[in-house]
N, C-alpha and C positions, 0 to 999 in steps of 0.2 A: 504494500501499499504506501501510495507517495503523498506527500502533504498536500501537493496541489489537487489529488483526487479526494482525500479528506475533506478539504475545504470545499471543495464543488458539492459533494455530499450535503454538508452542513449548511450550505446557504446562510453564512454567518451576519450577526450583526455588528460584531467587529472582531478583528484579529490582530494578535500582537505578536511581533518576532515570526512573521510568517516565512522568512528566508533563513530560518535555522538549518543547520546542516545535521540532519538526524536520519538513521534509518529506522523506521518505524515497524516494530517487531511484532507485538500483540497488542490485544484491545481489551480492556477491563472495566467491570462496573464496580467491582470490588477492589479496594486500594491495596488488600492483601495479597492480590493476585498479580498486582504490577510488577514487571521487571525491566531490566533496563532496556530503553527503547520503546516501552510501551505509551498507547494512547489511553488515556483514563477518562471516563465521561460520568461527570457528577449527576447522578439520577436524584430526584425526590421521591423516596419510597413512602409507604405508609406508616413505617416505624423510625426509619434512617434517612437523614438528608447526606446526600453524597458530597455536598458542598463543605461538609466538616471535615473531610478527608482529602482536601486537595493538597496540602502539605505534605501528607503522610505517602501519597501518591507520588509526589515529586521527589520526596526523599528516598524512595524505592527505584527512581530510575526513570518516572514518565517523563517522556520528551515534549509531548503534547496533552493538554488538559481541555476538556470542552465541559462549558459552565454557563449557567443561566445569568451570572452576576459579572460585574466588572472585578477582575482579580489581577492583582499585581505580585510579581516576585522577582526578586533579584537573580534567580536561576536563569540559564540560557533555555527558556521554555517557549514553545508555542502556547499562547492562550486562545482559544476559540471561544467565543461567547455566543450563545444562540438563543432561540425565544423558548425551546422546549427541549430539554435533553431527552425526556423518556421517549418521544417520539422518533428520535434520533437513533437510538439504541440500536433497534432492530436492522435498520438500512445498514449502518456501519457494521454490524457484526456479520451481516451477508456478504459485505464487500471484503472484508477481511477473511470469510473463508472461501470465497472465490465465487459467489451468488449460487450457491448450490440450489436454491429455491427455484432457479430458472431450468434446472435441470430434471426437476421433478413435476410430475401430475399431483399436486394437493389436494386432498379433501381434507375439509374441516367440518366436524359435528360438533354442534352446541345446542345446548337445553339443561334444563334441571336434572331429569332422568332419561336414562336410555343411551347416555352418549358414549357410555364405555360398550353396552351389548351391541349398539348399532354401529360403531366404528370396528369391533372386533369380528362381526360378521361381515363387512365389507373386505377387511383385511383376508378373512379366511376365505371368502368367495374369489377374491383376486388371486390369491395363492392356488387355490384348487384349480382355478381355471389357466393355470400356468403364467400368470405375469407376476414379475418381480415387484413384491410389495414390500412396505416397512411399515410400524405402526408405532403410534407414540400417543400414550393415554395413561389413567389412572392406575390400571392395573399392572401393565408391564410396557417395557419398550421392545419393541423387535426390529431388528435389522436384517432383513429377509429370516432365515431361520433362528437365529440367534436371539435369545432372550434375555432381557437385562431388569434389573429393578427399575422401577419409575418412583420419583419422588414427587413430584407435582403433575397434576394434570396436564398443564402446559408450563414447560420450564422457561427460564430467562433467555432473552436473544441471543447470548453467547453460546448457551448450551445447545438452544434450538440450532442455531446456524452450523455448530462443528457437529451436531448429530446428522444433521440433513447432508452435509460434506460426506460423511462416513457412509451415509445409506446410497447417496449418489455415485462414490468410489467403488463403493460393492455391488453397483450393476442395478440398484433399484429405479424402478420406472416410477412408482406411485409412493406416496406417503400418504396414509390414512391417519389423522389426527384428531384427539379430542381438543376442543378449544373452550375453555373456562372465560366466564365472564370476567373474572379478574384479569386474565390475560389480556383481553379484549380492551377492557377499561385504561389498562396500562401500557397497551401498545407493544406488546410483547411479540406479536404476530406481524409488526410492519416490516416492510423490506420484502416481501415475497407476494405472489399471486395465488388464490385459490381456484382450481380447475372446478369444484363443486364444492357446495356449502349445505349443509343440511340442518334444520331445525327440528327437534324432538317435541318439546314441550316445556312450559315454565310455571313454576309454581313455588311454593313459599320456601326460601331458602336464600343464605348469604347475605339476609337483611341487616346483619352486624357490620357488614361493609357496603352495601350498597343504600341501605337506609330504609327505601320504600321499594316496591314490586316495580314501579313505574321505572325507577332508575335502574334496577335489575334488566328490565326489559329492553330499556336504552342501551345498555352494554351489551347485550347479546346481539341487538340489531346492527350493531358496529360491522359484525363479520358480513353480513348481506349489503350493507351500504358502500363496502369497498370493492363488490363484484364488478367485473367488467360483463361487457355485453356478450363476449364468447363464454361466458360461466355459466353454470347452472344452479340453481337454489332450488333444493328440495324440501318441503315445507309441510308440517302436520298442520292441516287447516282446522282440525277438530278442536284444537287447542285455542283458547280466546285471544290468544297473542300470536297465532301463526300468520293471518293475514297481515298483521301489523309489521313482520319481520322483513317482509316483501314490498312494502311500501317505498315507492320511488327508486326499488332495486333495478338496476340495469340488466341483470341476467335473465336467463331464460328460466321459466318458474315450473315447477313441477309439483303440484299439488298432491297431497294424500289426505282422503278421507274414508272412514268406515262409517259415516253418518249418510251416504249416499250409494247410489248404485256403481261408484267407481270403484271400489273397493269392499269386500264383506267376509266375515269368517264364515266357513264351512263346518267347520268341527273344532272343538277345545276340549280337550280331557288332559287328564294326567299324563298320557302318553305323548302329548304334543299338540301341536294346533296346526290347523288347514286352513288357508285364505286365498281369495281370489284378488289380485293387483294386476291392471294393465293387462285383463283377460287373461293372466296366467294362472293357474293354479299352483300354490305354493305349500309344500309341505314341508313340517320343522319340528325338532325334537322341542323345541322351546315352549313353554305353556303361559297360558294367560294372555287377554285382550291387551294389555299394555306391549306385550311381546309381538303382537301382530302390527303394531306400528313400528316396532324395531326393525323387523324383517322387512316392512312395506318401504321404509325408508333405505335400508340397504339394498332393495332390489332397484329402487329409482337411482339410487347413486351410481351403482354398477353400470345400469343402463345409459346413464348419461354419459359415463366414462367411455362407452362403445362397445360393451361386453353384450352378446347374444342373449334375448331374453331366456331361451330353453338353456343355455350353458349355465345362467344365474340362477334359474329355478332348480336344477339338477344339483348344483353346488350347495345351494342354502338347504337341501334335504339333510345333509350330513353336518352342516354347520352348528357347533354348539355353544357358540356365544362366548362370554367370559368367564374367566372364573370368579366365584364368590358371587356369581348373580343366579338365585335360584339353586344352587348347586346342594345336591344330596350327598351325606355322609353316609358313607355304607362301610358295615364290617359283616364278617360271617356270623351267623347265628340265626336262632330263633326267638321270635315273641319279642321283637325289637321294635320302637317306636319310628316313624318316620322323620329323619331330624334334616333340614333343610337350612342352609347358610346364605344369608343375602345381603347386600350392602345397603339397602333400604334406611335409609337415616334421616328423611324428611317424612312430614305427615302424607304427603302425596304418595311417595315411594313405598311408605309401609302399608297405606290402603289397597296399593295395585298389588302388592304381593298377597297380602291376607285376604284381597277379595278373590284372585285366582284361586289359592288355596281353599276356601270357603266353598268355591263354585265347583271344584275338583272332588272334594271329600264326600265320603257318603255320610248318612244319616247316624252310623253308629261311633265315627270317628269324632274325638274331641281336637280341639286346635288350641295349642299353647304358642304362646310367644315370648321371647326373653330379649328386652330392648333396653337401651339408655338413650342418651343424648351426649352430646360433645360439649365438653367445656370451652368458654371464651368464644363461643360462636351464639348465633343468634337465640335468644332465651324465649322468645315467643311461639317458637315450634312446638317446645316441651310438651306444654297441656294440650296441645292440638294432636300431637301422637299419642297421648293418653286417652283422649276422645276416639280416635281412630281403632285402637285395640280393643277398647271398651265395646266397641259396636261389633267387632268382627270376630274376636278372639274369645273361647270359652275360659281359658286360665290365662293369667298374664304374671309374668314375673320382670320387675324393673329392677334393672342394674346400673354397674358404670359401664360407659363407652371410653371415650377418650378424655378423661376430666381435664387433661392440661394442666391450668394453673388453678383451676377452680375445686371447691371442696366437693368431692362426688355426692356426699350425702345430700349436700343443698341442691346440687340438679336433680338428684331423685326426688326431692321435695318440690321443686317446680313441675316435674313430671305429675307426681300424684296429684297436685292441685287441679289437675284436668279432668279427674275420675268423678263420676257422680257416684258411684257405689264401688266401695273397696272389699267387697266381699270375695271377689274371686282373684284378687291382687295381692302379690308379697313384694316386699322389695329386700333385696339381698344385694349389698354394695359390692362384694367381690364377684367378679364375674364369673370366674372359675368356679365358684360354689354356686351361683346361679344356674350355670349349665349344668352342674352337676346335679342339682334338685330337680331341674326340670325333666332330665333323663331319669333319674333314679326312680321318680313318683311317676314316671308315664305308663301307660297301659299300652298294651301289645300293638294296637292299631291307632295309636294316637298321633297326631303331626304335631312337629315341635319346628317353629320357626325361629332362628338365632338371628337377629337382625341388628345391624348398624354398622358393622366392620367389612363382612364381606370377606375379600382378597386378603385385607389387611391382616400381616403378621407380628403386630406390635400392639401396645398399649402404651399411650402417651400421658405421664404424671408427672408435673412440676418440671417441664421441660426436658425430661429424659423419656426414651423409648426403650420398653422393654419386651422381650419376645413374648407373644401372644397370638395364636391363633385359632379363632373359634373352632375350625374344622379338625384341629389336633385335638384339643379340649374334647368336642363332642365326640370323637374317634376313641378317646382314651375313656370315656364312661360307658359307651356302647358296648365296648369291650368287656368291660367289668359285668356289664348288666347281661351279656351274654354267656358269663362264666369263664371268659377268659382271663389271662394275667395283665 
């Protein structure tokens, strides 16, 4: 990267020392990552302002600093003053990585619920159909067939650009990625274009960050506002925010609705779901009406990418979706309950999963749910989750989720405030004990939903992450119940 090119990307308000003789080596948002010859950009984050670390970055060897304020230093440093550093981090990161976004057909999936399943289905269909595809999302990061842990739904611009470079260099033609509202609001996906964008739904979540549902919706809409005429937008128009997402959107629009004759459900049972979308019969091992939308959206995304409809439907027949989404925990043995782990951590998601299980269970089966709520997050959804579980479950155990820096007992109290009747409700703070109680006391044909964490293999307490996997814990107590060791 040359300094002239960097200045061109920045369209600066003011530049000091633009004639310095320096080789620009790396690009950093975190001053601790600065090396000799680095470019450091001071971004104002939600918790930390990068402008506080300009001197630290220079001391570590930065030759260029990009900031929003006038800044003077005695060092032989180029200072680029711009209007908004947050909007520039993405384009600069892409440029340092060789603009890998231009070498990939990028698919972006956004929405409150269903992002992970829809994105995973698209990735699985592309791979099954012989396309070279990679995946970035909540559950995992996949570079072709290799899987890595994922820390954020959408990573920071530098990590994202570097991942995209690795994917492109590995021969990937497609990148399917989940796009969070935080990432859109913070311009983390700036600097590259989306071939296809899809909207799943929007419901009560992340109001601790966005404050109102309208602001949350506006953040999601950014994905569609930036689409070009050559792009496609696949939208669930049965959601009340669906049509809003594509207002003034330049892309070709593909609406999905199960409320008219354009798409409908043929069969929905514990063995899977069968739907008609775009005149195609699609059979899937996934269960529930909410998964009908994920399947339909995945179909349309793949069709917009140019895949043959028959090829898509064949691939969806075996696509299993994402780990920790309606995932059954099984062990050898008789007389055991059916245990299902799901990521549902919002009122809407919990209602979707419980409604699905209520619809497919027989009259003799009881439905138990074990759930909690995350700490340091929107507190207003806690009593709402209680109302949903009270309406749909026979037995309820309220427990700890990821308390983070909050007292887990106080979180549980917030949840308990949402119940009208506590007769069928127990509160057990220790999550392992809660899962043990649910399985130990369960009848042979009982269905137990363990909700909230899904694929996560940790519990976050006071800033520390401890290994904790609902599936492992459930398997342990199912094995004991079956008479194993």
